[in-house]
C-alpha positions in Angstrom: 7.6 -8.2 -27.3 3.9 -7.7 -27.0 1.3 -9.8 -25.0 -0.1 -11.7 -28.0 3.4 -12.7 -29.1 4.2 -14.0 -25.6 0.9 -16.0 -25.5 1.7 -17.6 -28.8 5.3 -18.3 -27.7 4.2 -20.2 -24.6 1.3 -22.1 -26.3 3.1 -25.5 -26.1 4.0 -24.8 -22.5 0.5 -24.2 -21.4 -1.5 -21.3 -19.9 0.5 -18.5 -18.6 -0.4 -15.2 -16.8 1.2 -12.2 -18.3 1.3 -9.0 -16.2 2.8 -5.6 -16.8 6.1 -5.3 -14.9 8.8 -2.6 -15.1 9.5 -2.0 -18.7 7.9 -5.3 -19.9 6.0 -8.2 -18.6 6.2 -10.8 -15.8 5.2 -14.3 -16.9 3.8 -16.8 -14.4 2.2 -20.2 -14.2 0.4 -21.6 -11.2 0.9 -18.2 -9.4 4.7 -18.4 -9.7 6.7 -15.9 -11.7 9.2 -17.8 -13.9 10.1 -15.4 -16.7 10.6 -11.7 -17.6 10.0 -10.2 -21.0 11.8 -7.0 -21.1 13.3 -4.6 -23.7 16.6 -6.4 -23.3 15.0 -9.8 -24.1 13.3 -12.8 -22.6 14.7 -14.1 -19.3 13.9 -17.3 -17.5 14.3 -18.1 -13.8 17.4 -20.1 -13.1 19.2 -21.7 -10.2 22.2 -24.0 -9.7 20.4 -26.8 -11.5 19.6 -24.9 -14.7 22.4 -22.3 -15.0 24.8 -24.8 -16.6 22.3 -25.2 -19.5 22.2 -21.4 -20.0 26.0 -21.2 -19.8 26.4 -24.0 -22.4 24.2 -21.9 -24.8 26.3 -18.8 -24.3 23.5 -17.0 -22.4 24.1 -14.3 -19.8 22.3 -13.4 -16.6 20.0 -10.4 -16.6 21.7 -7.1 -15.7 20.8 -3.5 -15.5 22.6 -0.3 -14.9 22.0 2.4 -12.3 23.8 5.7 -12.1 26.4 4.2 -9.8 26.9 0.6 -11.0 25.7 -2.4 -13.0 23.6 -4.9 -11.2 23.8 -8.5 -12.1 20.6 -10.6 -11.4 21.9 -14.2 -11.4 18.4 -15.6 -10.8 17.2 -14.7 -14.4 19.1 -15.7 -17.5 18.5 -14.7 -21.1 16.7 -17.3 -23.2 18.9 -18.6 -26.1 17.6 -16.9 -29.4 17.4 -20.3 -31.2 14.5 -21.3 -28.9 12.2 -18.6 -30.4 11.9 -20.9 -33.4 11.4 -24.2 -31.5 8.3 -24.0 -29.4 8.6 -27.6 -28.1 12.1 -27.0 -26.7 11.1 -23.6 -25.4 8.3 -25.3 -23.5 10.9 -27.7 -21.9 13.1 -24.7 -20.9 10.0 -22.9 -19.5 9.1 -26.0 -17.4 12.7 -26.0 -16.0 12.4 -22.3 -15.3 9.1 -22.9 -13.4 10.7 -25.7 -11.5 13.6 -23.4 -10.5 11.1 -20.8 -9.4 9.3 -23.4 -7.3 12.5 -24.5 -5.7 13.4 -20.9 -4.8 9.9 -20.4 -3.3 10.4 -23.5 -1.1 13.7 -22.2 0.1 12.2 -18.9 1.1 9.4 -20.4 3.2 10.0 -20.5 7.0 10.9 -24.0 8.3 8.5 -23.8 11.2 6.6 -21.1 13.1 7.4 -20.6 16.8 4.4 -20.5 19.1 2.8 -17.1 19.0 3.3 -15.2 22.2 0.7 -12.8 23.5 1.8 -9.2 23.9 0.5 -7.3 26.9 -0.7 -4.0 25.7 0.4 -1.3 28.1 -0.4 2.4 28.1 2.5 4.6 27.0 4.8 5.5 29.8 4.2 9.2 29.5 0.4 8.8 30.1 1.0 6.5 33.1 3.5 9.0 34.6 1.1 11.9 34.0 -1.7 10.0 35.8 0.6 9.1 38.7 1.6 12.8 39.0 -2.0 13.9 39.1 -2.8 11.3 41.8 0.2 12.4 43.9 -0.8 16.0 43.4 -4.3 15.3 44.5 -3.2 13.4 47.6 -0.9 16.3 48.5 -3.7 18.8 48.2 -6.0 16.7 50.4 -3.2 16.4 53.0 -2.6 20.2 53.0 -6.2 21.1 53.3 -6.7 18.8 56.3 
């Protein structure tokens, strides 16, 4: 999939930002990434609300293989092929994917920040110990010479 094809594909959805990512593109709206266009296909962001729709269409989650194992990414699911021919329904699925991405973003945000504590900057212990040793040595020298 090239950039122009993706722009046309999301025309009914609205403006999207398409950025190079891995072996394809990351697709975002309002600064939130909600889709991946990779060699393996087009994948939309999914969560517990939207996964049943993907399952009903026979879609599968995104997966990739490493040397040691196959990794299943349950947060992105393959877009059903029939939607490539129905831009209005694709736009509905894209809105649902954007909503899933927004819900995921809200879950990741910290609930509340604790009061910031000031850190006292201290000199490293080695430097302090060296200075003390020099002072002690100087005092000893003064005592001996007296």
